[in-house]
C-alpha positions in Angstrom: 146.2 38.0 155.0 146.7 35.5 157.8 145.9 32.6 155.5 148.5 33.6 152.9 151.7 31.6 153.1 154.0 34.1 151.4 154.3 37.6 150.3 153.5 36.8 146.6 150.2 35.2 147.7 149.4 38.2 149.9 150.0 40.6 147.0 147.8 38.6 144.7 145.0 38.5 147.3 145.4 42.3 147.8 145.2 42.9 144.0 142.1 40.7 143.7 140.4 42.6 146.6 141.2 46.0 145.0 139.9 44.8 141.6 136.7 43.7 143.2 136.2 46.9 145.1 136.9 48.9 141.9 134.4 46.9 139.9 131.7 47.1 142.6 132.1 50.8 143.0 131.8 51.2 139.2 135.0 53.2 139.0 135.9 51.5 135.8 133.1 53.3 134.0 134.2 57.0 133.7 130.6 58.1 132.9 129.4 56.6 136.2 132.2 58.2 138.2 131.6 61.6 136.6 127.8 61.4 137.2 128.3 60.4 140.8 130.9 63.2 141.3 128.5 65.8 139.9 125.6 64.5 142.0 127.8 64.7 145.2 128.8 68.3 144.1 125.1 69.2 143.8 124.4 67.8 147.3 127.2 69.9 148.7 125.9 73.0 146.8 122.5 72.4 148.4 124.0 72.0 151.9 126.0 75.2 151.4 122.9 77.1 150.3 121.0 76.0 153.3 123.7 76.5 155.8 124.5 80.1 154.6 120.9 81.1 154.2 119.8 83.7 156.6 116.3 84.0 158.0 113.9 85.1 155.3 116.4 84.4 152.5 114.5 81.3 151.6 111.7 83.5 150.3 113.9 85.6 148.0 113.7 85.2 144.3 117.5 84.6 143.9 117.4 81.7 146.5 114.4 80.1 144.8 116.1 80.4 141.4 119.3 78.9 142.7 117.4 76.1 144.5 115.4 75.4 141.2 118.7 75.2 139.3 120.3 72.8 141.8 117.1 70.7 141.9 116.7 70.6 138.1 120.4 69.6 137.6 120.1 66.9 140.3 117.1 65.4 138.6 118.9 65.5 135.3 122.0 63.9 136.6 120.3 61.2 138.7 118.0 60.3 135.7 121.1 60.0 133.5 122.9 57.8 136.1 120.0 55.5 136.5 119.5 55.2 132.7 123.2 54.6 132.1 123.4 51.9 134.8 120.2 50.3 133.6 121.7 49.9 130.1 125.2 48.7 131.3 124.4 45.0 131.4 121.7 42.6 132.5 121.1 42.3 136.2 121.8 38.6 136.0 125.3 39.3 134.7 126.1 41.7 137.6 124.4 41.1 140.9 126.1 44.3 142.3 124.6 46.4 139.5 121.2 44.8 140.1 121.5 45.6 143.8 122.5 49.2 143.1 119.6 49.7 140.7 117.2 48.3 143.2 118.5 50.7 145.9 118.4 53.7 143.6 114.8 52.9 142.6 113.6 51.7 146.0 110.6 54.0 145.9 109.9 53.5 142.1 111.0 57.1 141.4 112.8 56.3 138.2 110.8 53.3 137.0 107.2 53.0 138.4 106.1 49.5 139.3 103.4 47.9 137.3 100.5 46.3 139.2 101.9 42.8 138.4 105.3 43.8 140.0 103.6 45.3 143.0 101.7 42.0 143.7 104.7 39.7 143.1 
């Protein structure tokens, strides 16, 4: 902002910054935003389950079924998100996408490494 000479230049710089943030957060892809929102909701549901659980409730059939449901839905949504992001474009075209995919798959959960990739 300090390097801008007038208000118009400041507005243009601000708009460029917002556009960059929006693109890097993948907010322009409704499917990504929806999947992220659902994943965050599942995380909150798990936190609520654990915080409201009384001693011994973890062993109840209802708790185990609810936990299994949250776990299954989280796995489904996270796999969808990873597959969707993987098919968006090539990593060379979007370094931010490549960085996100690397971070999501840091432990090879979604895509196991081949022996050649492990050595290289």
